[in-house]
Steps between C-alpha positions, in 0.01 A plus 500: 500500500632839406503792738399734215317444176564715196224395262181299455486214249159396366517129408225355287406212258528685173298453186512537119426831333448385146438195292869439444560484873243232590685178419840614630326622823321167548822313438658707784201422724508119425874449483589184697139393536352188335221685319378369160545725198126485433431647845745782435327584166160484672623762751655705216148526349378676816760767433413513129142603587651818654743573215780319688498770773474407867368778719754436774791710374293815454334441833838485661602822330177662638579361849854630489382848389245511784762380749750764383235766565431354845867491600563844355217644709549302827847341484717317521684636188607171331556447129290220360632221272291226332605153397298196381541125529395411149505804266656838451606685704674185617619490862871445413497801262339718763741388767790576272366853456470533875868404539599749232301770691696415811214337693645278776180383673132514417161375623295278267123525462373178335158539343357205680321511835530136620765243596562215259778363290388689190405826671791531750782245502540495120515879488772498770693249288449726195660772693798289592541378141498852381761598752719209381463620135601850594784377715722729704321825581151355491289672761374319814127450478262438794142408420209672674266273686182327378211738542184290469352627831628858489208733581555702189509198269174388648361848461601518134320174424195606704481811296497298176248252626258773601538660165416169335191455727378842400457372145256225601124583460409322818540667832529173683857373582643296216700183530865591508755283331872556555744353252871428499749323278487127576823319586582136548394364837850365553618869481209630713594255774841671537373854547221719648363597159143353543479608868601860417253517209228378730583767749506781245165377360346491853625847578363653183166317526450611857585857407233511232244314714465192286463161668459287191848476348738240371867480406552320168782455255582579133771471238595141562774394258640173622456130412135386556649212706652727751271643776475879509311727727125508428212570441535649155328836458293396198373189665422691813295759304297210352444356838378839637248526219378152578460602862277789390748785514428766234761771566870469586792728541833338410805654667847391380642534842813293417621767254610852553446616137258412217754303297434214246378239742240748616385642167493161319408242761236725666394766255476251207473139624310554830282764347405274211404226739289747706318617193426151380338399835327840561714609795553871538872526571686826573872494531671718758821676426830417665700728734672639189598857558239586767638774720461277803716228336771754405496638857543140619823458306630819668409361835691178431806708407479701823486181702848409382645856476361648822368206701143616450208300637447169314125529449271205440141379537382177642664253739804385295721796564737667245706285261867457573751724336758228420401155382637173650725289285248224454178708460274477196670205335372409154360156617 
C-alpha cells in the first residue's frame, strides 16, 4: 500500500467500436478458453446488430468526464487514466503512458461492484500482467474495494428503478426482477458473488418498497453440461406470466453500465419473450453516470487517501481493501 497516490486508473472490460473490431475483440475475450467457433460467431452477431459498436467504451468516457468534474469541484485533484482488459485503450498501453508521465502509484477503480474471479481477481491479474509488460518504472496499483453495498451505489440503482416504475400504467407495485451475469457454480462456490448480489437486490427492493422480487441470471455462455447460476431471466419471466403477473421491472443490478449484455440480452431477447407472452416489461437503467454513483467513487478514493468513513448498508460490513491470496479462485 502506498502512502500517497498520484492518479486514478479506471479499469474496465472494453468493447469493439466498429465492425472490424468485433472478431479481434472476441478473440481477446475468449483467448485460452475452450469456446467453439460457432459460439463466438453467434456472439459476434449480437454486436453486428449495433453496427459493431459496444456502448461500454463511450459510457466509460462519460463516466470519466463526470468524475473529472466531481474531483475538480470537490477534490482530491487526481489525473484519471483508463485501461481495458480486452480492447483499446488496453491496460498495458495505459500503464506505459502512466510510467512516461512519472506516475509511481495509483488507485484503480474497476467497473464491477461484486467479488468473483471475473469481476475482481482476474482484473487484479490483468493489472499485474500489464505491470510486467511495462517492466521497470510501472506504477504500483492498488484496487479500490468492492462497493455492492455502498449507500450511494444502492441509491443510484434505487433512482433508476423508481424511474422505470414511473413508466408503468398501473399504480400497484410491480414484480421486481434483478439480473446479473451468470457464472459457473464451481466459480460461485469460491466467492461471495451470489451473496453480495442478493444483498444489493434486497437493499434496493426495500428502498423502493417492493416485496415481490427475485434475483435471476443472464448471459450464460458455458457448456450446457456445466452447471451455472440460475434461474435464467427469460425462463423466469415466462414463469411470472404463468403465475399471473402482468407487469415487471427488470433491473440489471449486476452491471454498472448499459453495455452489450444489457442491451442485447435484456432489451432484445428478454423484451421479445415478454412481448410474446403479453408481459409488460420495463427495464431499469444501471448506475451509469448517475451523480450519486460518481460521488461514490470519490468517497472510495477518500477512504484510501484520507481514511474517510467506509460507508455501507446492511449487516455484511464494508468489503476489504486488499484481497487474500486464495480469494475468488476460478473454480
